[in-house]
Every structure is written in C-alpha cells, then in structure tokens.
C-alpha positions as CSV (number, residue, x, y, z in Angstrom):
1,M,115.2,260.8,-32.6
2,L,113.6,258.2,-30.3
3,L,109.9,258.8,-30.1
4,Y,108.6,255.4,-29.0
5,P,109.3,254.1,-26.5
6,S,110.1,257.3,-24.6
7,V,113.4,257.5,-22.7
8,D,111.5,258.2,-19.5
9,D,109.5,255.0,-19.9
10,L,112.6,253.0,-20.6
11,L,114.4,254.4,-17.6
12,D,111.5,253.4,-15.4
13,R,112.4,249.8,-16.3
14,V,116.2,250.0,-16.3
15,N,118.2,251.9,-13.7
16,S,120.7,253.7,-15.9
17,R,121.2,254.9,-19.5
18,Y,124.4,252.8,-19.8
19,S,122.6,249.6,-18.7
20,L,119.7,250.4,-21.1
21,I,122.1,250.8,-24.0
22,M,124.0,247.6,-23.2
23,L,120.8,245.6,-22.8
24,A,119.2,246.9,-26.0
25,S,122.4,246.5,-28.1
26,K,122.8,242.9,-26.9
27,R,119.2,242.1,-27.7
28,A,119.4,243.8,-31.1
29,H,122.4,241.6,-32.0
30,E,120.4,238.6,-31.0
31,L,117.5,239.7,-33.1
32,E,119.8,240.2,-36.1
33,A,121.1,236.7,-35.6
34,G,117.6,235.2,-35.8
35,A,116.5,235.1,-32.2
36,K,112.8,234.6,-31.5
37,P,110.9,237.8,-31.0
38,L,109.4,238.4,-27.6
39,L,106.5,240.5,-28.8
40,A,103.8,239.6,-31.3
41,D,103.8,243.1,-32.9
42,Y,106.5,245.8,-33.2
43,K,106.2,249.5,-34.3
44,S,109.9,249.7,-35.3
45,P,111.4,248.0,-38.4
46,K,114.9,248.2,-36.9
47,T,116.3,245.7,-34.4
48,I,117.4,248.3,-31.9
49,G,113.9,249.8,-31.9
50,R,112.4,246.4,-31.4
51,A,114.8,245.7,-28.5
52,L,113.8,249.0,-26.9
53,E,110.1,248.1,-27.4
54,E,110.7,244.8,-25.5
55,V,112.3,246.7,-22.6
56,A,109.3,249.1,-22.5
57,A,106.9,246.2,-22.5
58,G,108.7,244.6,-19.6
59,V,109.5,241.4,-21.4
60,L,113.2,242.1,-21.6
61,M,115.1,243.0,-18.4
62,I,118.5,242.8,-16.9
63,D,119.4,239.6,-15.2
64,P,120.2,240.6,-11.6
65,D,122.6,237.7,-11.3
66,E,124.7,238.8,-14.3
67,K,127.6,240.9,-13.0
68,D,129.2,242.2,-16.3
69,L,127.1,243.5,-19.2
70,D,130.1,243.9,-21.4
71,N,130.6,240.1,-22.1
C-alpha cells in the first residue's frame, strides 16, 4: 500500500493516474540503471518509491513537449 507520497498529492502534480504510472516507471528504470538522484534524501528504499517521491517534491514532471510516454 502506498502511504507516502499520497496518491492525492501525486495527482495534484500529474493530470492522470496513467501518466503518473508511466512517468514513475520510466524514472524508476533510470534510477536502477544508475541515474543521478534528484533528491538528497529518500524515505523509500525502492526505486519506484523514490521516483514517486521525486514527483511529489516537484522535481520530476512530464515534459509538455513529449507526445508519447510509451517510448
């Protein structure tokens, strides 16, 4: 169960659940591959939780110029 960040907080930053999942999963894969963290401290030990924390903090957002999140 997702306790932090709350789904409501996340949906304030991203306009749909689908977009949120796509954004977080892409970022989690980047973190697993060794990408530089965007936050100094994380509550979650898992990459998907860390990606969601970055969304909640406002440091990770959808690029408005990118048309397709599936690629």
